[in-house]
N, C-alpha and C positions, 0 to 999 in steps of 0.2 A: 829705553822704553821697552824695546823688543824683548831683551833679556829678562826684565822685570815681568812682563806679561807671560813668557814661556815658563818662567820659574812658578809663577802663580798657577799656570795651567797643570803643571806637573805635580803640583803640591796639593791639588783637590783631593781631600781624603775619601777613601772608600769606606762605606758603611755596610755593616752586616745586618742580617735579619735577626730580630730579637725574639723570634719565635723558636720552636723547638729545634734542637740541635740537628734533628734528621732532615730539616730543610735545607736547601743549598743556600751559599752566600748569594746575594744579589746587590746590585747597584741601583738606587733609585733613579728614575728617569730624569729627574732634575739635574742629576750629576753625569749623564750621558755626555757625549762629545758635543752635541748641540742641545743639551738640555738647559733649562732656564738658569741654573745656578752657574754653570760654566759660561754661557753668554753674558751674565752679569759682569764677569771679569773683564770683559771686552767692551764695556760701556763707553771707556774713554775713546776707543778708536771710533766707535759708532757715532759718538758726539761730534767728532772732528769730520766725519765723512757724510752724515745723513744728508747734508745739503748738496752732496754730490750725486744723489740718488732720487730718482722719481719713480713712482708707481703709475704705470700707464692702464688705462681703462678703455675699452671700446663698448659703447652703447651700456656704460655702467658696470661692465664685467672685467675684472682685472686680468690682463693677458700678459704682461711682462713687467720687469723693470727696466729702467733707462740709466745710462751713465752720462752725467753731465760733463761735456768736453771743452766748453768755454762759457764765459759770463754772460754771452749773449743769449743763452738758452738753448744752444744745440746739445743734443744727446744722441748717443748710439744705443740701439737695442736689437732685439732678435727679429729680424724682417718677417719671417714666416708667421709670427703671431699677430701682426699688424692687418687684422681682418677689416673688412668693409664696415663702415659705420662711424659714429662721432667718436673721435679719439680726445681724451682729456687726461691731464697728468695730475697726481696727488704729490703735494710737497711736504717736505718735513714740517710738522706743526699742523697738518690736517687740511691745508688749502687746496682747492681743486681749481685748475686753470685749463684753458684750452692749449691744444697742441695739434701738430700737423706733420705728417710724413713727407718730407721733401726730396729724398733720394734714397735708392735701394742698391746694395751690391749683392746680387743674386748668388755669386759664386761663394760668398762668405756668410750668407744669410744676415746681414747686418743692414739696418735702416738708420738713416739719419732723421731725427725728429727735431723740430722746433718747438720749444716749450715757451709759452707766452707768459714768462714771470721775470722778475728782477731779483737780484740778491742770490742767485745761484752761484755754487762754488765748484769750479772745474776739479775733477778728480785729479790727484797728483800720480803720475806714472813712477813706476819703480824703475830703477836701472838695474841692467843685467836681467839674465833669463831666470825663470822659476826653476827650482831644483827639487828633486824627489826628496821627500821627508819633511818639507817646510809646511808650516801651518798656513792654511788658506781660509780667509774669512769672507763671508757673503754678507755685506751690509744692506740694510734696507732704509727706510725713512723713520724708523722707530728708535727708541732709545738704547736697545741692544740689537746686535746683528741678528739677520736671519738664521744664520746657520756657520758651523766651523767644520773644517775638514782638513785633510792633508794631502798634498800632491803626491800621487802614487805611481805615476808612470812619466818617464822623460817625454819632453815635447816630441810630437811626432805627427804625421799625417794621418788623418782618419778618412779612409776610403768610404764613399757613399755605398748604400745598399746596391748590391749588383743588379743591374738592370741588363735586359737581353733584347736581341732583335728577334728571336724566335726561331733559330735553326739548330739543327744538329749537323756537325761537320764530318766530312769523310776523312778521317785521320790517316787512311792509307794513301790518300793523294798527296802529292809533293806541294800542290798549290791548296788554296782556300776554297775547296769545293763543297758545296751544300749536299748532304746526303738526304736530308728531310726537312720540310718545313713544318713547324709546329703550330697547332691550332690556336686560335684566339689571340695571337700576338702580332706585333708589327709587321713582321715578314710576310705573313699570309695576307695581311690587309694591303701590302704594297705589291703583291703579285710576284714575290720571289718563287723559284722553282727548284726542285731537285736537279742537281747537275750544273746549276749556276756557279760560276767561279767569281768570288769577290777579290777585286783587284785593288780597291781603294776604299778608304774611309775618311770623307771630307778632304778628298784629294791627297791624303797620305797614303803612301804605297803599301799594299799588303802582300807579303811574299807567300804566307802559308797559314795554316788554322792557328798556331801559336801566335803569330803576330796580330791576327785578327782579334783574337781573345785578349791580348795584351792592350791593344788600341780601344776597344770598345769598353774597357774597364774604366776609362777615364770619363765616360758619359753616364748620366744619371737619369732616372725616370722621368719620363716627359720630354726629354731631349730628342731632337731629330738629327738623324745622321744621313749624309748623302753617300750612298753606296755605289762605287763603280763596279759594273758587273760585265762578265763576258759570258754571253748565251750562245752556244754554238759558234756561229760565225758574226753574231752582233756584239756591239759594245753599247751598254746601256748605263743610264744613271737613275737611280731610284731612291726616293727619300723615304726613311723608315724610323718610326717612332720607338724608343726605347721603353720597355716596360718591365716591372718586377712582377714575376708570377707570385700569386698569393696561394700558398698551400701549406698544410700540415701533414701531408702524406695522404690524406684522404680526399684532397682537393679543395679545401677551403679553409679559411681562418689562419691564424698566426701559428708558425711551428712550435713544438715543445720547447725548444732552446729559447725561442723569444718569449714565450709565456713565462717561463723560469726567470728570464732577465727582468720582467716587468712586475714580478711580485712585489707588492707593497707600494708600488709607484706607477705613475703614468708617464711615459716618456715624451719628449717634445714632439711636436709635429715633424720637424726635421732634426733628426739626432746623428746625421752622418754627413760625410762628404766635406771635410774641411781641410784646407791645405796644411795648416799647422794648429795643434791644439794641446793645451795643458789638460792632463786628465787627474781629477781629485776625487776623493771618496765621500764628498759632502752629499747629504741626502737632501736635495732640492725638490720642490714641485716645478713643474714645467713653467709656470707663471713667474717663478723666481729667477728665470733666466733673463739676459739682457743688461743685468747691473754689473758693477765692478767686483773683481775678485782681489782681495787685498792680503798683504803680508802683515806681520806683526808690528810694522812701523806705520800701517795705515796707507801704504802706497799701493797702487793698482798694479799686480802682476799680469792682469789680463780682464777680460770680459767674459762672463759666464754666457755660453752660447747654446748649450743643449743638456738636457737631463737625458742620458743615454741608457740608464739602467738602475738596477738596485744599488750598486756601489760605484757608479761611474757618472760623473758630470764632467763636461768639456768646456774649456774656456779658451777663447782666441788670445794668445800672447800679446802683451802690451805694445810690442814693437809693431806687429801686424795691426793690431787695433789703430794705432795711431796713423799708420800708413792708409788705412781704409778711411779714417776720419778725414784725412787732408784730401784724398781723392773724391769723396762724396761732397764735401764742402765746395771744391772747385767745380765739380759738375753741377751742383746747385746753383752756384754763382754764374756760370755760363749759361744755364737755362733761363735764369732770371734776367739776364742782360738780353737774351734772345727774345724773351716775352715783351720787353719793353721796346 
């Protein structure tokens, strides 16, 4: 099946403009990678998988897709899109049912949702890792997939946007000595001072400014770190919130690089900070994340987790997604037993 579909995709004919020869050749939008004609070729895959996908609404507004992981109605989706309000799920065929978030993995931005419906079909997971150059299909609940792309980068860690405690270090010092405390960030609010020496972060030993920078890179905006300080002859512990400075060089707004990356698209509320991710070039809307990413056999190579830019969408690999599902279901079962 995969060979037949791949052949069909490669054989889509290009058409030329019938206007004057002075005009450039062009390809109709229907023949683009995610154009309607191209997606029709994948209708067979969509037919087999559309009952493994739900569309999730909060207060009537679509916020994400969901990936069905077992026949009882459990689904995985993108946690940061699960806003407060009434959650419902739209099924293939157009039926709307109630749903509820029952557990969240903040580290991977994944939520476990219970969809109150029968007849749902668990997604089939692919064996083996995704590889660069393979087709990547994003299905929905409709007769044809949402979009088509290609895996463009090997599976790797995606660092979160760099968050800071808000200090400048004295790099001439052999230890992690603060040279200046920056205004408006966590260090100032926590009372750090020039001359303070940072000796630990969450009890991990800090030897110099380089080890401090490397350690803090593991924390994202909003997280609080416990700093061990040496101030003159005193040993202190201070909690500092990590923050991402918002500037474009003039003091406000996204920077030029970020603006260029967003051209023609709106990135996900959280688009960084994943332990492992598949990067593919599918052009998705932010709400189209949370559903499965399929190969040409209709097997899930991962779960779309973030629209990251003009030509970058991230998906959690299948193995990681399955481990998260096991952990979240176990946590939900434990909490349910405790409530009883």
